[in-house]
ZAKE-96282 format. One record per residue (C-alpha): residue number from 1; x, y, z. Coordinates in pm, whole numbers, plus 50000, padded with zeros to 5 digits. Example, Ala and Ser with C-alpha at 12.3 -4.5 7.8 and 13.67 -1.06 7.14 Angstrom:
2
- 1, 51230, 49550, 50780
- 2, 51367, 49894, 50714
***
This chain:
278
- 1, 50000, 50000, 50000
- 2, 50111, 50364, 49963
- 3, 50130, 50637, 50226
- 4, 50128, 51008, 50143
- 5, 50184, 51315, 50358
- 6, 49954, 51615, 50340
- 7, 50224, 51875, 50326
- 8, 50549, 51938, 50157
- 9, 50659, 51861, 49813
- 10, 50492, 51580, 49637
- 11, 50718, 51283, 49673
- 12, 50728, 50964, 49482
- 13, 50552, 50705, 49687
- 14, 50765, 50446, 49847
- 15, 50678, 50097, 49742
- 16, 50702, 49832, 50001
- 17, 50755, 49489, 49860
- 18, 50519, 49236, 50000
- 19, 50709, 48946, 49847
- 20, 50433, 48892, 49601
- 21, 50480, 48893, 49226
- 22, 50337, 49200, 49059
- 23, 50017, 49155, 48872
- 24, 50033, 49081, 48506
- 25, 50097, 49393, 48306
- 26, 50215, 49592, 48607
- 27, 50531, 49795, 48561
- 28, 50813, 49745, 48808
- 29, 50891, 50026, 49044
- 30, 51171, 50262, 48972
- 31, 51508, 50132, 49075
- 32, 51385, 49774, 49059
- 33, 51373, 49510, 48793
- 34, 51077, 49306, 48707
- 35, 51205, 49029, 48924
- 36, 51275, 49256, 49220
- 37, 51645, 49243, 49164
- 38, 51895, 49517, 49121
- 39, 51936, 49707, 48800
- 40, 52128, 49517, 48539
- 41, 52009, 49186, 48677
- 42, 52321, 49144, 48893
- 43, 52276, 48910, 49181
- 44, 52454, 48935, 49510
- 45, 52755, 48710, 49541
- 46, 52713, 48385, 49724
- 47, 52813, 48381, 50086
- 48, 52630, 48680, 50214
- 49, 52727, 48938, 49953
- 50, 53097, 48935, 50026
- 51, 53181, 49044, 49676
- 52, 53166, 48930, 49318
- 53, 53271, 48578, 49222
- 54, 53623, 48521, 49106
- 55, 53644, 48486, 48731
- 56, 53682, 48129, 48609
- 57, 54016, 48069, 48445
- 58, 53958, 47935, 48094
- 59, 54097, 47586, 48026
- 60, 54352, 47583, 47747
- 61, 54313, 47288, 47512
- 62, 54638, 47186, 47346
- 63, 54606, 47102, 46981
- 64, 54821, 46828, 46832
- 65, 55080, 46912, 46571
- 66, 54976, 46900, 46209
- 67, 55170, 46584, 46127
- 68, 55008, 46539, 45785
- 69, 55149, 46857, 45626
- 70, 55481, 46804, 45801
- 71, 55511, 46448, 45667
- 72, 55424, 46568, 45317
- 73, 55685, 46843, 45340
- 74, 55952, 46594, 45452
- 75, 55856, 46347, 45177
- 76, 55879, 46615, 44910
- 77, 56217, 46722, 45046
- 78, 56350, 46366, 45042
- 79, 56223, 46312, 44687
- 80, 56381, 46634, 44567
- 81, 56712, 46542, 44729
- 82, 56697, 46197, 44569
- 83, 56633, 46344, 44224
- 84, 56919, 46591, 44260
- 85, 57146, 46319, 44397
- 86, 57063, 46076, 44117
- 87, 57117, 46349, 43860
- 88, 57459, 46423, 44004
- 89, 57540, 46050, 44013
- 90, 57431, 46008, 43651
- 91, 57648, 46299, 43543
- 92, 57948, 46155, 43727
- 93, 57887, 45808, 43585
- 94, 57840, 45949, 43238
- 95, 58176, 46122, 43258
- 96, 58359, 45805, 43365
- 97, 58567, 45611, 43116
- 98, 58475, 45249, 43050
- 99, 58798, 45147, 43225
- 100, 58688, 45329, 43541
- 101, 58343, 45173, 43522
- 102, 58503, 44829, 43494
- 103, 58733, 44904, 43787
- 104, 58428, 44986, 44002
- 105, 58288, 44632, 43963
- 106, 58366, 44438, 44284
- 107, 58565, 44119, 44225
- 108, 58666, 44193, 43866
- 109, 59014, 44085, 43755
- 110, 59198, 44329, 43535
- 111, 59455, 44108, 43364
- 112, 59554, 44397, 43139
- 113, 59697, 44559, 43448
- 114, 59809, 44261, 43657
- 115, 59948, 44035, 43381
- 116, 59968, 44215, 43044
- 117, 60230, 43974, 42906
- 118, 59974, 43691, 42900
- 119, 59771, 43884, 42643
- 120, 60050, 43940, 42392
- 121, 60064, 43759, 42060
- 122, 60235, 43818, 41727
- 123, 60011, 43627, 41489
- 124, 59723, 43383, 41472
- 125, 59795, 43016, 41528
- 126, 59633, 42705, 41388
- 127, 59543, 42395, 41586
- 128, 59492, 42352, 41960
- 129, 59640, 42615, 42194
- 130, 59712, 42563, 42561
- 131, 59558, 42823, 42791
- 132, 59688, 42716, 43130
- 133, 59692, 43045, 43317
- 134, 59328, 43158, 43305
- 135, 59021, 42939, 43275
- 136, 58839, 43029, 43061
- 137, 59109, 43222, 42872
- 138, 59083, 43600, 42847
- 139, 59321, 43678, 42564
- 140, 59653, 43592, 42402
- 141, 59730, 43374, 42105
- 142, 59420, 43253, 41917
- 143, 59289, 43101, 41597
- 144, 59250, 43290, 41274
- 145, 58871, 43245, 41288
- 146, 58644, 43382, 41556
- 147, 58332, 43233, 41708
- 148, 58015, 43403, 41590
- 149, 57929, 43661, 41857
- 150, 57608, 43826, 41748
- 151, 57426, 43739, 42067
- 152, 57475, 43367, 42001
- 153, 57374, 43125, 42278
- 154, 57549, 42790, 42232
- 155, 57414, 42482, 42409
- 156, 57748, 42298, 42402
- 157, 58113, 42394, 42471
- 158, 58300, 42584, 42201
- 159, 58671, 42607, 42115
- 160, 58875, 42844, 42330
- 161, 59080, 42939, 42025
- 162, 58778, 43083, 41846
- 163, 58622, 43240, 42155
- 164, 58942, 43430, 42239
- 165, 58940, 43574, 41888
- 166, 58584, 43695, 41957
- 167, 58712, 43868, 42272
- 168, 58970, 44045, 42057
- 169, 58679, 44186, 41855
- 170, 58517, 44331, 42166
- 171, 58280, 44049, 42259
- 172, 58185, 43946, 42612
- 173, 58191, 43568, 42653
- 174, 57953, 43436, 42919
- 175, 58031, 43083, 43040
- 176, 57867, 42860, 43298
- 177, 57902, 42516, 43451
- 178, 57697, 42249, 43271
- 179, 57517, 42166, 43599
- 180, 57385, 42521, 43643
- 181, 57005, 42503, 43700
- 182, 56800, 42559, 43386
- 183, 56628, 42870, 43518
- 184, 56968, 43025, 43583
- 185, 57087, 42934, 43234
- 186, 56778, 43101, 43088
- 187, 56839, 43418, 43287
- 188, 57191, 43435, 43148
- 189, 57068, 43366, 42796
- 190, 56822, 43656, 42822
- 191, 57117, 43890, 42884
- 192, 57297, 43765, 42572
- 193, 57046, 43650, 42314
- 194, 57033, 43883, 42014
- 195, 57286, 44131, 42159
- 196, 57578, 44200, 41923
- 197, 57928, 44147, 42064
- 198, 57816, 43881, 42312
- 199, 57818, 43501, 42314
- 200, 57746, 43231, 42570
- 201, 57834, 42866, 42616
- 202, 57869, 42599, 42886
- 203, 58224, 42536, 43009
- 204, 58353, 42222, 43179
- 205, 58546, 42234, 43507
- 206, 58473, 42595, 43597
- 207, 58572, 42687, 43953
- 208, 58260, 42908, 43983
- 209, 57904, 42860, 43857
- 210, 57937, 43151, 43613
- 211, 58240, 43324, 43460
- 212, 58245, 43628, 43230
- 213, 58532, 43717, 42998
- 214, 58631, 44022, 42796
- 215, 58975, 44079, 42647
- 216, 59196, 44114, 42955
- 217, 58909, 44103, 43209
- 218, 58734, 43829, 43405
- 219, 58457, 43813, 43664
- 220, 58327, 43504, 43844
- 221, 57989, 43503, 44018
- 222, 57767, 43253, 44197
- 223, 57430, 43305, 44028
- 224, 57260, 43471, 43733
- 225, 57084, 43726, 43956
- 226, 57412, 43899, 44041
- 227, 57385, 44261, 43921
- 228, 57757, 44264, 43841
- 229, 57684, 44059, 43530
- 230, 57497, 44350, 43374
- 231, 57765, 44592, 43491
- 232, 58037, 44381, 43328
- 233, 57853, 44356, 42996
- 234, 57766, 44726, 42997
- 235, 58120, 44842, 43069
- 236, 58319, 44603, 42850
- 237, 58106, 44497, 42554
- 238, 58256, 44664, 42244
- 239, 58481, 44883, 42461
- 240, 58731, 44607, 42539
- 241, 58796, 44544, 42170
- 242, 59162, 44532, 42069
- 243, 59075, 44604, 41705
- 244, 58824, 44883, 41757
- 245, 58444, 44901, 41769
- 246, 58401, 44807, 41402
- 247, 58566, 44466, 41439
- 248, 58331, 44205, 41296
- 249, 58133, 43958, 41506
- 250, 57924, 43804, 41230
- 251, 58019, 43535, 40975
- 252, 58229, 43351, 41230
- 253, 58233, 42989, 41344
- 254, 57888, 42872, 41449
- 255, 57972, 42508, 41517
- 256, 58023, 42379, 41872
- 257, 58301, 42152, 41994
- 258, 58630, 42223, 42169
- 259, 58854, 42138, 41873
- 260, 58936, 42448, 41666
- 261, 58840, 42449, 41301
- 262, 59109, 42572, 41063
- 263, 58922, 42718, 40771
- 264, 59083, 42713, 40426
- 265, 59011, 43080, 40357
- 266, 59106, 43244, 40679
- 267, 59267, 43577, 40717
- 268, 59176, 43831, 40982
- 269, 59376, 44147, 41003
- 270, 59233, 44436, 41196
- 271, 58876, 44311, 41192
- 272, 58883, 44138, 40853
- 273, 58642, 43858, 40766
- 274, 58745, 43494, 40791
- 275, 58632, 43224, 40555
- 276, 58284, 43082, 40588
- 277, 58228, 42790, 40829
- 278, 58261, 42450, 40662
***
């Protein structure tokens, strides 16, 4: 209820809260909110109005590192380094001489350097020739006729005397023990078949499963999967020729057998052509 005084200035009536909610549509008294609270809706602090509540410290949530972009960045960096490195390696390899490439093959024997006298000869020789120092032979005296070396794969032993002449022309002669498994023989044949300045044949009494020969070079390996076989062929085929890269490998002996064939129309001088096989 309201109480007014008869005299003095007209004052705003004092409203005494009865604890009851105001009637619907009634306006709250001045200085009060509709809910009877203080202006602004602020409530007294808990605990008897001892002051405002302490602000709540926000919880910081740590985010994990962005590993995806980092991994991609590292992968791209590694790939770029590999490309640059391979390019540099290719340039270096391309600038190497064939002699240096051969020297880089582990286990290769360079007879040109270690025993050059064994490779010397003055002229061709007919009939059987003893090659006691290196088996199979890698150079020296040989027959007037060469073994055909146009990627020929022989299924039986051939004469040393003709094969050495093929080496003189720049051929790589791949030999293997007759008991080498067939799948290994086929892998070797695939490296030779149809490739000019190469030939292949079985060889009795080898001290290794596989032996490769070029003029003045030899490499012995245990199986046809050895990557050094390709390295040997790549470095020495044609390059190891004593008579130059144009020395002939066709129209040579195609027959097998370890006894040399002395052809009636021989004559090889600096890559000349021998007589036809009889």
